[in-house]
C-alpha positions as a Python dict, from the first residue, in 0.01 Angstrom:
ca = {
    (1, 'M'): (0, 0, 0),
    (2, 'A'): (44, -246, 285),
    (3, 'H'): (-206, -269, 567),
    (4, 'S'): (-96, -131, 903),
    (5, 'E'): (24, -360, 1178),
    (6, 'D'): (-261, -236, 1398),
    (7, 'L'): (-523, -346, 1142),
    (8, 'R'): (-355, -685, 1103),
    (9, 'K'): (-369, -743, 1478),
    (10, 'K'): (-735, -635, 1494),
    (11, 'V'): (-830, -875, 1216),
    (12, 'L'): (-649, -1168, 1375),
    (13, 'N'): (-799, -1092, 1718),
    (14, 'H'): (-1145, -1080, 1560),
    (15, 'I'): (-1087, -1422, 1406),
    (16, 'L'): (-971, -1561, 1742),
    (17, 'Q'): (-1281, -1425, 1916),
    (18, 'Y'): (-1544, -1511, 1657),
    (19, 'G'): (-1366, -1788, 1465),
    (20, 'S'): (-1475, -1677, 1119),
    (21, 'I'): (-1250, -1549, 846),
    (22, 'K'): (-1555, -1469, 634),
    (23, 'S'): (-1690, -1221, 891),
    (24, 'A'): (-1347, -1058, 922),
    (25, 'V'): (-1327, -1021, 543),
    (26, 'E'): (-1663, -844, 535),
    (27, 'L'): (-1607, -632, 847),
    (28, 'F'): (-1250, -510, 775),
    (29, 'E'): (-1271, -522, 392),
    (30, 'V'): (-947, -714, 344),
    (31, 'S'): (-895, -1017, 125),
    (32, 'R'): (-906, -1373, 250),
    (33, 'S'): (-558, -1439, 111),
    (34, 'S'): (-415, -1146, 309),
    (35, 'I'): (-564, -1280, 629),
    (36, 'Q'): (-425, -1626, 559),
    (37, 'R'): (-78, -1478, 494),
    (38, 'W'): (-97, -1286, 822),
    (39, 'Q'): (-198, -1602, 1009),
    (40, 'N'): (93, -1796, 858),
    (41, 'K'): (333, -1515, 938),
    (42, 'Q'): (212, -1498, 1298),
    (43, 'E'): (256, -1873, 1337),
    (44, 'D'): (606, -1866, 1186),
    (45, 'S'): (758, -1553, 1336),
    (46, 'G'): (521, -1456, 1616),
    (47, 'N'): (439, -1109, 1480),
    (48, 'V'): (250, -962, 1187),
    (49, 'A'): (466, -656, 1119),
    (50, 'K'): (559, -593, 759),
    (51, 'K'): (918, -657, 657),
    (52, 'A'): (1164, -371, 666),
    (53, 'R'): (1271, -264, 321),
    (54, 'K'): (1629, -349, 240),
    (55, 'C'): (1802, -49, 88),
    (56, 'K'): (2104, -102, -129),
    (57, 'P'): (2399, 124, -56),
    (58, 'Y'): (2454, 401, -306),
    (59, 'K'): (2729, 355, -563),
    (60, 'V'): (2843, 715, -524),
    (61, 'Q'): (2896, 866, -181),
    (62, 'D'): (2703, 1190, -145),
    (63, 'M'): (2979, 1400, 6),
    (64, 'E'): (3236, 1287, -250),
    (65, 'L'): (2999, 1380, -532),
    (66, 'V'): (2922, 1721, -382),
    (67, 'D'): (3294, 1792, -331),
    (68, 'Y'): (3373, 1687, -689),
    (69, 'I'): (3097, 1908, -830),
    (70, 'N'): (3209, 2204, -619),
    (71, 'T'): (3567, 2172, -748),
    (72, 'N'): (3466, 2091, -1108),
    (73, 'Q'): (3158, 2299, -1171),
    (74, 'E'): (3187, 2288, -1549),
    (75, 'A'): (3214, 1907, -1568),
    (76, 'Y'): (2970, 1721, -1791),
    (77, 'L'): (2775, 1423, -1661),
    (78, 'Y'): (2988, 1178, -1860),
    (79, 'E'): (3306, 1326, -1706),
    (80, 'I'): (3164, 1288, -1355),
    (81, 'A'): (3056, 932, -1438),
    (82, 'E'): (3404, 846, -1564),
    (83, 'H'): (3561, 989, -1249),
    (84, 'F'): (3342, 770, -1023),
    (85, 'N'): (3347, 474, -1264),
    (86, 'V'): (2965, 455, -1291),
    (87, 'T'): (2706, 522, -1559),
    (88, 'I'): (2565, 860, -1653),
    (89, 'G'): (2224, 748, -1525),
    (90, 'C'): (2372, 671, -1184),
    (91, 'I'): (2513, 1023, -1161),
    (92, 'A'): (2185, 1175, -1281),
    (93, 'M'): (1989, 988, -1013),
    (94, 'A'): (2240, 1085, -745),
    (95, 'L'): (2214, 1451, -843),
    (96, 'Q'): (1836, 1429, -838),
    (97, 'R'): (1846, 1266, -494),
    (98, 'L'): (2067, 1550, -367),
    (99, 'N'): (1851, 1819, -534),
    (100, 'I'): (2145, 1946, -737),
    (101, 'T'): (2054, 2093, -1074),
    (102, 'R'): (2296, 2106, -1362),
    (103, 'K'): (2124, 2391, -1547),
    (104, 'K'): (2292, 2718, -1464),
    (105, 'R'): (2109, 3023, -1590),
    (106, 'P'): (2279, 3361, -1594),
    (107, 'Q'): (2145, 3589, -1324),
    (108, 'N'): (1996, 3912, -1451),
    (109, 'I'): (2035, 4216, -1231),
}
């Protein structure tokens, strides 16, 4: 897990005030290499915030998949995958992401 931006700023301010990386390592319990990375990042970009995660777009649009499943409720995963021209695993992950189960149990009254 990455350290918070607030902690990073506190560590770097401590080093500016007291001038010792060793004391910052002991006080904040972070590694020397992390502190050195934060210093380099602050020199290069001017901030110490962690990078935003780049998310890839989904291969299958959620609404299209939901519409297809609603119209073809008896379709197997391989049939859905063929329709969208993707793998079965891609469809399985999309269904999991949308909280759609494929098991349909008969309802007992």
